[in-house]
C-alpha angles and dihedrals in degrees: 000000000000108000118209094238091060090051093048091048092054092045090053093047091052092043092242097127111117121249089202134031112270131190088242110036117204095248089054090052091053091057091041093056090052092046089049088065091059091051101043092146092053130086116258094245092051091050089055090050090054091049093048092052089063105035109034093105094041092057095038089239101128093145097048117124127211107270124229122257090256092051091050091052091048090051091050091050091051090051094050126190104281096077094056092042094051092043089054091050092048101043108030109083135143110286107196117123129193088269094051109113120223097014102095141062104203104305094341128098109228116232135161136199129217143136140232143168139244129209116236137199110285096241126142092246094050093044093050094046104037104024132206134280114248118230136179089271097043131269122357119250096253137039113252138210122208124217139178126202144171119234130202095228096209095054102022091232107160108215137167092028121169128185135203144160117302095258091056107107121237087237092059092050091043089059087066096039097052092068087075091069116109136198097262094057135099107205120207120199139172123246094261091069099056121110129141093245095044091048091054093047091052091045089051090065089069093246122129117242135216108177133166115231133189114285093235094059112128106244110157117199109254096166127007114219129212096251095055096264122112143208118245141156129246124208136192095243142342093274091056090048092052090049093041088231126157094353121172120211114231139163120241127207123189124187141152128222112241124239105228134167116245127214089270092055093251121130116256118205129020102238090244118164120229129199116194132187122202140177089217098100099170105094092185094058097033108033121203090236091056094047093047088052090048098053095077087066083081088079091067087084089063090055091048090051089051089054091050098042103034115016097039096037092040120201094330109128100208141018115267100237121103101194131056094242093054091043089059090047092050093046092057090041088057091050090050091051091050090049093050088052094048092044090056091047091051092052090048092049091051090050091052096038094237136119113276091230091064091070121086114253093196092050091049091052090053090051092051091049091052093047095044094072094047103036118114092204139046108261137045132273115247090196090060092052092045091051096046100039 
């Protein structure tokens, strides 16, 4: 999943390769930080013990002893955060293949964008750097970081993620994330992400877009289409609209969720109205009904965040790290751990000809944790996941 040569190459590029032999070499610390994410309820020394049980022979470190908590922290500080961040950017990519079920709409790979937050250790350094959220009763108990990511909805791979301090807006982080879109993708986004400039930036990546916008957005009908959608033009501001300057042709779809009675007599649906914009202008190939049914796939990113924040992290309230540099390192270590898990699940799904989302994320994490202490190599066995899932 994360071959040693890739790690060594990144360490060399970031000038983190040791000039002398240390008890905890840098490449070992990289794998340790990722493993730490799988054992978030376990003490740092015990995590290292679990890792060493499985990889002593692989690293040629048969005589290495379990380091103290202070030594582990010092090794993490020497490593810094850039190595894990750049490894994440280099390694974590969408995984769906043509044979992957549930990951495509026609020829387009389904992805979505959204943001979230994480609670941090309440230390002076974290508080000063990241800040607190303000509530009706004052500041929250813990500092928070904010992050935005893309997700491949059919595999739950979180890619292109960027993090910042709590006061950083999701729009600002999304400006960096959106560059990870590619031409074979259909990107879904909620109404809070729309702006004229951001739409054009996302469109400029070559990806197709299907975004919700506010219901009061002015979208005059310029051409009615057979499926009830219509072609219209968006502008940067009212002045540009009046002058018909720098307009961008889009297709608009408006629909309302029905209120229906279920078998138990309870009402299903909330009657909410949705207004979508898309770059897919061909109503014969991409019908409004199909696109309206496709938009709820956006919520898969919420499920992926739940895997990352709850099921992988467990019941732990906050990240372990007490300084901003190590917080960033731990954040990308968690994303790498989530990716390794989801990559294994994708391979297992392909082997069993099922959708990756049908497999249990929590069960797969438990398999990895069991295998980590007995594995003779760095990485995880897809066959083990396939057999046990």
